[in-house]
N, C-alpha and C positions, 0 to 999 in steps of 0.2 A: 434496591431502587436507587437511581442516580440523583445527585444533587442538581437542582435546576441551574445553579451557577457554574457547574462543571463544564469546562471547555477542554475536550480531549486533545492530546498531543498525538499527532499522526505522522508517520514516516511513509513516504512513497518512493519506491524504486522504479524509475521511469526509463523505459527503453529509449535510447537516443534517437532512433530512426522513426519511431511512430508516436508513442505516447508523449514524449517530451515536446514534439512538434504539435500534438493535439492540445497539450496544456498551454503552449504558446498561443495557439489559435484561440483558445478560450479567453486568454488575457487580451489579445488584440481585438477580439470581438466584444470585449467588455461584458462577458457572461459572468454573472454573479455566482460565487460559491464561497463557502466558508474558508477562512485563512488558516485552518487548523493543520493542514498537511504540509510538511516540509518535503519538497521534492529533491530526490537524489538521482542525478542522471547516471545511468549505466549504459554500456554499449549494447547490451542485450539482456532481456529478462532471464535468459539461460545462464547469464554470468552472475546472477544474484546468489551468492553463497549462503547457505543456511545460517552460517555464523553471523552474517550481516543482519539477518532478521532477529536472531537471539540477542545480538548486541543492541539493536534498536530497542527491544523490549527492556533489557536490563538497564539501559540508560534513560529510561523514562517514557518511552512511547506507550500510549494506551492502545494503539492499533497500528498495523502495518499493511500496506497494499503493494503488491508487486504488479506493475503494469507492463504489458508487452504488446507486440504486434498480434494481429489476428492470426490464428493458425493457418499456415500456408503462405503467409505474407512476410515471414521473417527474413530480414536482410542477410542473416547467416544461415538460411535454409531451415534449420531444425532447432534453433535456440529456444523458441517458445515451447516446443514439445519437451525439451529438457526442463524448462521451468515448471511445466505441469507435473512431471515426475517428482521434482524436488518439492513442489508445493504439497503434493499428497503426503510425502514423508514428513514434511514440516508440520502439517496439521496433526498428525499422530504424535509427533515429538512434543509440540507445545501443550497438547492435552495431558501428556504424561508429566509435564512440568507444572501443571496446574493453571495453565492459561486457556481461557475459553477459545475454541476454534473460530468463533465469530470475530475475533480480534485480528485475524489474518485473512486477507483476500487476494485473489488472483484475478485480474481483469484485463481484457483486451480492448485497447483504444488505438485507433489509427490516427495518422497525422491530420486527417480531415474531420475528426470527431471531437472537436472542442466542446460541443454541447454534451456529449457523452462523458467526457472527462469531468466536467463540472457536475454532472448528475451523480457520478460515482462518488466524488468527493463529498457531495451533500449527503448521500445515502450512508456512507461509512461514518461520517461525523455524527449523524443522528443515531445510528446503531450503537456506536461507542458511548454516546451520551447516555443511552438507556442502560448500558452495562455498568457505567461508572468507571472510576479510575482503576488502573491496574497497579497494584503495589508489589508486583513480582520483581525480585532482584534489586529493589531500591534500598539504598542505605541513607543514613542521615546526611552525608556529605554530597549526595547526588542532587 
């Protein structure tokens, strides 16, 4: 059970064309959501290398979210389909490494969905609070 004072550290990989714009819309619309997620802009969700996700976990992230355009709306035609394939493999890999699969999510958020972006950040923050901190790969100097 998680500590009530625990604030999860989250990393989000945001598609430059859709989700990054959706996050910007959430901000300019002053939609409230937890500040726990550090956004990292990538050109496409299909460009999120599995090593990026593992690196985020090993450097202290309690959860990771890969955000992309809705299927069929990818700026690069099929990048989000590639993201789905990588995500499915990543889920299996992190479970083998002792990380709960709930700590990794793949979400579709368009440029017009600022409210959806905020909702997903709220949801993942609450879910990770319930799981508690991830101690995988951390050393004393991290």
